[in-house]
C-alpha positions in Angstrom: -21.1 51.7 -20.6 -28.5 42.8 -18.2 -41.0 33.9 -16.9 -43.0 32.4 -19.1 -45.3 34.4 -21.4 -45.6 37.8 -19.7 -49.1 37.2 -18.3 -47.9 37.3 -14.7 -48.5 38.4 -11.2 -44.9 39.4 -10.9 -45.0 41.4 -13.9 -23.4 54.9 -17.6 -21.5 58.1 -15.6 -20.8 56.4 -12.2 -21.9 58.1 -9.0 -22.0 56.2 -5.8 -23.4 56.7 -2.2 -25.8 54.4 -0.3 -27.7 56.8 2.0 -30.9 57.7 0.2 -34.2 55.9 0.7 -36.8 57.4 -1.7 -40.5 57.0 -1.3 -42.7 56.5 -4.4 -46.3 56.4 -5.5 -47.7 52.9 -6.2 -49.0 53.1 -9.8 -47.4 52.1 -13.1 -46.7 54.6 -15.8 -45.9 54.4 -19.5 -43.5 57.1 -20.8 -42.6 57.9 -24.4 -39.0 58.8 -25.1 -36.9 60.2 -27.8 -33.4 59.0 -28.8 -31.0 61.9 -28.7 -27.7 60.7 -30.2 -28.5 57.2 -29.0 -29.5 58.2 -25.5 -33.0 57.8 -24.0 -34.4 61.3 -23.3 -37.6 61.8 -21.4 -39.5 64.8 -19.9 -39.8 65.1 -16.1 -40.0 67.7 -13.3 -37.6 68.0 -10.4 -38.2 70.6 -7.7 -40.7 72.3 -10.0 -38.3 72.6 -12.8 -39.4 70.9 -16.0 -36.9 69.6 -18.6 -35.2 66.8 -20.4 -33.6 63.9 -18.6 -31.4 61.0 -19.8 -32.2 57.5 -18.5 -28.9 56.0 -17.5 -28.7 52.5 -15.9 -24.9 53.1 -15.6 -25.4 55.9 -13.0 -26.3 55.4 -9.4 -27.6 58.7 -8.3 -29.7 61.3 -10.1 -27.4 63.8 -11.6 -28.7 67.4 -12.0 -27.3 70.0 -14.3 -25.6 72.6 -12.0 -26.3 75.2 -14.6 -30.0 75.4 -13.6 -29.7 75.1 -9.8 -28.2 77.2 -7.0 -25.7 74.9 -5.4 -23.5 77.5 -3.6 -24.7 76.5 -0.1 -24.8 72.8 -0.7 -22.3 70.3 0.9 -20.1 68.3 -1.4 -18.8 64.8 -1.3 -17.4 62.1 -3.6 -16.4 60.3 -5.2 -17.6 60.7 -8.8 -16.0 59.0 -11.8 -16.8 59.3 -15.5 -15.9 57.4 -18.6 -12.7 59.5 -19.0 -11.4 58.7 -15.5 -12.1 62.1 -13.9 -12.7 61.8 -10.2 -14.0 64.7 -8.1 -16.2 65.7 -5.2 -19.7 67.0 -6.2 -22.5 68.9 -4.4 -25.5 66.9 -3.3 -29.0 67.5 -2.0 -32.1 65.5 -1.0 -34.6 66.8 -3.6 -38.2 67.6 -2.6 -39.9 65.8 -5.5 -39.3 64.2 -8.8 -42.3 63.9 -11.1 -42.5 61.6 -14.1 -46.1 61.8 -15.5 -48.3 60.6 -12.6 -45.3 59.1 -10.7 -43.9 61.0 -7.8 -40.6 60.1 -6.0 -39.6 62.0 -2.9 -36.5 62.0 -0.6 -34.3 61.2 -3.5 -30.7 62.2 -3.3 -29.2 64.1 -6.3 -25.7 65.1 -7.2 -24.9 68.3 -9.2 -22.5 68.7 -12.1 -22.2 71.2 -15.0 -23.6 69.3 -18.0 -23.3 72.3 -20.4 -20.9 70.3 -22.7 -23.5 67.6 -23.2 -26.2 70.1 -24.0 -23.9 71.8 -26.6 -22.9 68.5 -28.2 -26.4 67.0 -28.2 -28.3 70.2 -28.9 -30.7 69.8 -26.0 -31.6 71.6 -22.8 -30.5 68.9 -20.3 -31.9 69.1 -16.8 -30.3 65.9 -15.5 -29.7 62.2 -15.6 -31.9 59.5 -14.0 -30.0 56.6 -12.4 -30.4 53.5 -10.4 -31.8 55.1 -7.2 -34.9 56.3 -9.0 -35.4 53.0 -10.8 -34.6 50.3 -8.2 -38.1 49.9 -6.9 -39.6 49.2 -10.3 -39.7 46.7 -13.1 -38.3 48.8 -15.9 -39.6 47.8 -19.4 -37.7 49.5 -22.2 -39.0 49.2 -25.7 -36.5 50.7 -28.1 -38.4 50.1 -31.3 -41.7 51.6 -29.9 -39.8 54.4 -28.0 -41.5 53.8 -24.7 -40.7 52.9 -21.1 -43.1 51.3 -18.6 -42.4 51.4 -14.8 -44.2 48.9 -12.6 -43.7 49.4 -8.8 -42.6 46.2 -7.0 -42.3 45.0 -3.4 -39.0 44.1 -1.7 -39.1 40.6 -3.4 -39.6 42.1 -6.8 -43.3 41.3 -7.2 -46.1 43.7 -8.2 -49.7 43.6 -7.3 -50.7 45.5 -10.4 -52.7 43.8 -13.2 -50.4 43.2 -16.1 -51.1 45.7 -18.9 -48.9 44.1 -21.6 -48.4 40.5 -22.8 -45.2 39.7 -24.5 -43.3 36.6 -25.6 -40.0 36.1 -24.0 -37.0 35.4 -26.2 -34.5 35.0 -23.3 -34.2 35.5 -19.6 -31.1 35.5 -17.4 -29.9 36.4 -14.0 -27.6 39.3 -13.3 -25.4 40.4 -10.5 -26.1 43.9 -9.0 -22.7 45.2 -8.1 -23.2 48.6 -6.4 -25.8 49.9 -8.9 -24.6 48.2 -12.0 -26.4 45.4 -13.9 -23.5 43.0 -14.5 -24.0 40.1 -17.1 -21.9 37.1 -17.9 -20.8 37.4 -21.5 -18.3 35.7 -23.8 -16.1 36.7 -26.7 -14.2 34.0 -28.6 -14.6 31.5 -25.8 -13.3 34.0 -23.2 -15.8 34.7 -20.3 -16.2 38.3 -19.4 -18.3 40.6 -17.1 -20.1 43.5 -18.8 -22.5 46.1 -17.4 -25.8 47.0 -19.1 -25.6 50.7 -19.6 -28.4 52.7 -21.3 -26.3 55.8 -20.9 -23.5 54.5 -23.2 -23.9 55.4 -26.8 -21.6 52.6 -27.9 -20.6 49.3 -26.4 -17.3 49.6 -24.5 -14.5 47.1 -24.2 -11.7 47.5 -21.7 -8.2 47.7 -23.1 -7.0 45.3 -20.5 -9.1 42.3 -21.7 -7.3 39.1 -22.6 -5.4 39.1 -25.9 -7.7 36.4 -27.2 -10.7 38.8 -26.9 -8.8 41.5 -28.7 -8.3 39.1 -31.6 -12.1 39.5 -32.2 -12.0 43.3 -32.1 -11.6 44.9 -35.5 -10.2 48.4 -35.1 -11.6 51.0 -37.5 -10.7 54.5 -36.4 -10.2 56.8 -33.4 -12.8 59.2 -32.0 -12.9 61.8 -29.2 -15.2 60.8 -26.3 -16.4 62.5 -23.1 -18.8 61.5 -20.4 -20.6 63.7 -17.9 -17.2 65.5 -17.4 -16.2 68.0 -20.1 -12.8 66.3 -20.4 -12.2 64.7 -23.8 -10.1 61.6 -24.5 -9.2 59.8 -27.7 -10.3 56.2 -28.0 -10.3 53.5 -30.7 -13.6 52.4 -32.2 -14.2 49.3 -34.2 -16.3 46.1 -34.5 -16.6 43.4 -31.9 -17.2 39.9 -33.4 -18.3 36.6 -31.9 -20.0 38.2 -28.8 -22.2 35.8 -26.9 -24.8 36.4 -24.1 -26.5 33.4 -22.4 -25.1 31.1 -25.1 -26.5 33.2 -28.0 -24.1 34.7 -30.5 -24.9 38.3 -31.7 -23.9 40.0 -35.0 -20.8 42.2 -34.9 -21.4 45.4 -32.9 -19.7 48.8 -33.0 -17.6 49.0 -29.9 -15.3 51.5 -28.2 -11.9 50.3 -26.9 -11.1 52.3 -23.7 -9.6 52.1 -20.3 -12.0 51.1 -17.4 -9.3 51.2 -14.7 -10.9 54.2 -13.0 -14.1 52.3 -12.6 -12.4 49.4 -11.0 -10.6 51.7 -8.6 -13.6 53.8 -7.6 -16.1 50.9 -7.3 -13.7 48.1 -6.3 -15.1 45.7 -9.0 -13.7 44.3 -12.2 -15.6 45.0 -15.4 -14.5 44.0 -18.9 -16.9 46.4 -20.7 -20.3 48.0 -21.1 -23.2 47.0 -23.2 -24.8 50.3 -24.5 -27.0 51.5 -27.3 -25.3 49.4 -29.9 -26.5 46.2 -28.1 -29.9 47.7 -27.0 -31.0 49.7 -30.0 -33.5 47.1 -31.5 -34.4 45.3 -28.3 -37.2 45.2 -25.9 -36.1 44.4 -22.3 -37.4 44.3 -18.8 -35.2 44.8 -15.8 -36.2 43.6 -12.3 -33.7 45.0 -9.9 -35.1 43.3 -6.8 -35.1 39.8 -8.4 -31.8 40.4 -10.3 -33.4 39.3 -13.5 -33.3 40.5 -17.1 -35.8 39.6 -19.8 -35.3 40.0 -23.5 -38.5 39.9 -25.6 -39.0 38.7 -29.1 -39.2 41.2 -31.9 -42.7 42.7 -32.3 -44.4 43.3 -35.6 -45.6 46.9 -35.9 
């Protein structure tokens, strides 16, 4: 579990804490990615350890796999909450450096958790998860069909001094609210207005069980599956098709959606969310997120 033509001068997992102030290098990068079970997987280096990371706009902090780091002497604090409602205190550390191609970020705070269950289920060696704190000072362009990401550094007002390196045609653009670290969009199902977070770390869309009855009338239950987040705890949830979903007035085809309880997120973050827009919504899209300007751009399909 959000411009005219782009020739411009201004080209999850829930972890929260507001203390880190990372410093970054001032150049854009383009990064290829692979989809691992609908999750964006990229190669990066943290504290001289190289490995695979998942890009997760639903996470605030960087989350490192405790399996590969010595955390015995590290302090712990919370709270941490996952999709299954688990809440616990986790070790944390200010990491020395995070390298993504030519990009270097320092003074970035990371939390540590055992992610072995994700490695086993996904069949990868997972070093960690990249969240909002590593992304907030960039425009984040995610091109799912081409399997690439572009990061453009921006100033405090969300503008970049870089020469644009791509020119795209905008299909839609909309404002979002940044609640804690979450990109929250105004959506609609069956005429009922809802708030949903854009989450690249969610393999399916997610709808809260407590949404209005009129919304559930547009949810077609299919079967039950077992789900787990960054915690190893597994819970059973109903999966089905969500019909008549609208974003910015545009209706989308039916999407595979998980029906689950988001009460733990409301309690831990103090905000109301009706659901998450994950890979099912994003899988064929090309989007640009500008965190500083609170703006999301969706591009027209590109012929390859």
